[in-house]
N, C-alpha and C positions, 0 to 999 in steps of 0.2 A: 242638639235639641231641635225639635220641630217647632214650627210657628203656627199657632192656631188662628182661626178667624178672630177670636176675641183678642188675641195678642196684637193683631194688626192695629187695633184701636181706630180712632179717627173716622169710623164709619166707611171704610174703603169699599165694602161690598155694595154700598148704595150707588156709587159711581159706575161700577161694573155692571150692576143690574140695569141701569138706564141705558148704558151703551148697547145692551143686548135686546132692547125692546123690539119685538117683531110685530109692528103695527098691523101687517096684513093678516096675522094669525088671530087677532082679537075680534072675533065675529060679533061680540056683544057691544062693541063700541060704535058710536055714531061716526059719520063721515067727518064731522068737525073734530071729534076726539082723535081720530086717526091722523088728521092733518096736524093737530097739536103735537102728537107724539113724533111725527116726522120732523117738525120744527126742532123739537128737543134733540132728536138724533143728529140732525144736521149741525146743531150748535156744538154738541160734544165732539163730533168728527172734526170740526174746525178748531177746537181747543187744543192746539198742538204744543204751545209753549206759554206758560202762565206762572204767576206767583201771587201770593196773597196771605192773609191772616185769617185765623179762625178762633172761635170759642166753642168748646164742647161741654155740654152739661148732661149729667146722668142722674140715676136714682140716688136719693139721699142727699141731694144738693151738691154732689161732686162736680167740680168745675175745672176744666183744663183749657189751655190756650197755647197758641204758637203760630208758626209760619210754615207755609208749604211752597214747594216748587214743582213744576211739571215740565217735562221735556219728552214728548213722544217722538219716536217709539221707545217704550221700555223704561223710562226713567222718571222717578218721583222721589221727593224728600219731604218728610213731615218732621218738623223741628219744634219740639215743645219747649216753651219758656216756663210753663207751669203744668206739670212738674219739670223743673229745669234739668236739661241734659238728655231727656228721653228722645230717641231718634227712631224713625222708621224710614228706610231707604230702599228703593228699587234701583238697581244698577243696570237693568236690562236683561239680567240673567237670574238673579236671586233677589228676594225681598228679605231685608235684614232688620232686626230690631235690637237696639242697645238701650238697656236700662242701667245707668250708672249707680243708682241708689241701691239696686240689688246685685250689681256686678254680674248681670246676666245678658248674654248675647245669643240671639237665635236667628236662624235663617231657613228659608224654604225656597225651592225653585219657583221663579215667577209664574211658570206655566201651571203650577198647582194652586194658584191663588186667583180670586176673582179679578185682581188687577190686570191679569194677562189680556182680558178682553178689552178693557178700556185703554191700555197702554199699547195695543197693537198699532202698527202703521196704518192699517185700514180697520176701522171699527166695524165689526160684524153685526148685522141686524137680524140674524136668523137663529139666534140662540133663545131657548124657551124660557120666558117668564110669564106669570099670570098677572095681567093688569086688572086690579080690583076696582079702581076708581080714577077717573080723569075729571078734574074740576078746573074750569076756566073762569077768570074774572074779567070784568069789563075793561080793566086797564091793560089786558094782555098777559096777566099773570097766569101761572099754570101750576097745579098740584097733581102729582101722580102717586098712586099707591100701588105697589106691586109685591108679588111673592115669587120665589124661585119655583118654577113649574114642576121641577123634579123633587123638590123638598118643601112643599107648601106649608108644612107644620113647623119649619125652622124659624119662622118669623116673617116680618114684612119690612119694607122700606117705603118711606114717604119723602118725595122730593118736591121742593118748592122752587119755582123759577119766577123771576120778575120779567116784565115785558118792556118793550120799547126802549132800548133793544133787549132781547132775551138775555138773561144772565142767571146762573145758578146761585141761589141765595142761601139755601139751607137744606138739610135732610135729617130725618129721624129714623133710626134703626130700632125696631122692636124685636126682641128675641122670642123664642118659643114660649117663655114664661110671661111675656108681656112687658118685661123691663125695657125701658126705652132710653136711647142715647141720642141727644139732639146736637147737631153740629151746624153752627151759623157761620157763614163766610162774611167776616167783617170787612174784607177787602179782597178783590179778585181783579187782576189786570193782566193783559198780555205782557210777555217778557221776551227780551231779545238777548242773545249772547250770554246765556246762563253758563257759569263756570262749571266745567265738567267735574271738578272736585266735589261739587255739591252732591253728586250721585255716587260717590265712593264711600264705603264704610268697611274698614277692616275690623276684625275681631279684637277688641281691646284686651280681652282676657288671655290671649295667646302670648306666651313668653317666647323670646328669641330662641330658636333651636328646638322648640316644642313641636312635635308632630300632631 
């Protein structure tokens, strides 16, 4: 089975979109806005190993929560505690999703997902997105609204950073129909010596000897 963007859950496209912000291509932005984008880019480039917790809320009051781990290049893990057991794992080659409630396992090559940009060893800044709004607050906070330049009608992403020091606080993904999913990072901290097993996920539905 293939893994769709919606299947990835957790708003992964938002992180990839920010990692691709080409500030020099946004002629409508002020010098201050471009500087703010550059700060956000530098922050993400430096975010090589981290862990934390999140709360995700969607239309109709749906609420999910869990823990995540990041180890660039290539590796990420999203471990849901509600709904319990749901996993999304990137092992550096493939992004895999396991839903034990439905007994469904899916995967897709990392290079075919938005995660490939963010999880690269060197975050590229020359991929096209359309910046619709940059809003800065007096305390150093930053809100960025962007769309995929190639598919502007697919939806938008709004990212919120806190300042002093800069930190990613939350993001909201709105799809083409306007339905929004908000993800709040309730904890985000640097991590060292993450266990490699966190980024491995075998297909639990495969039986021994099954091709």
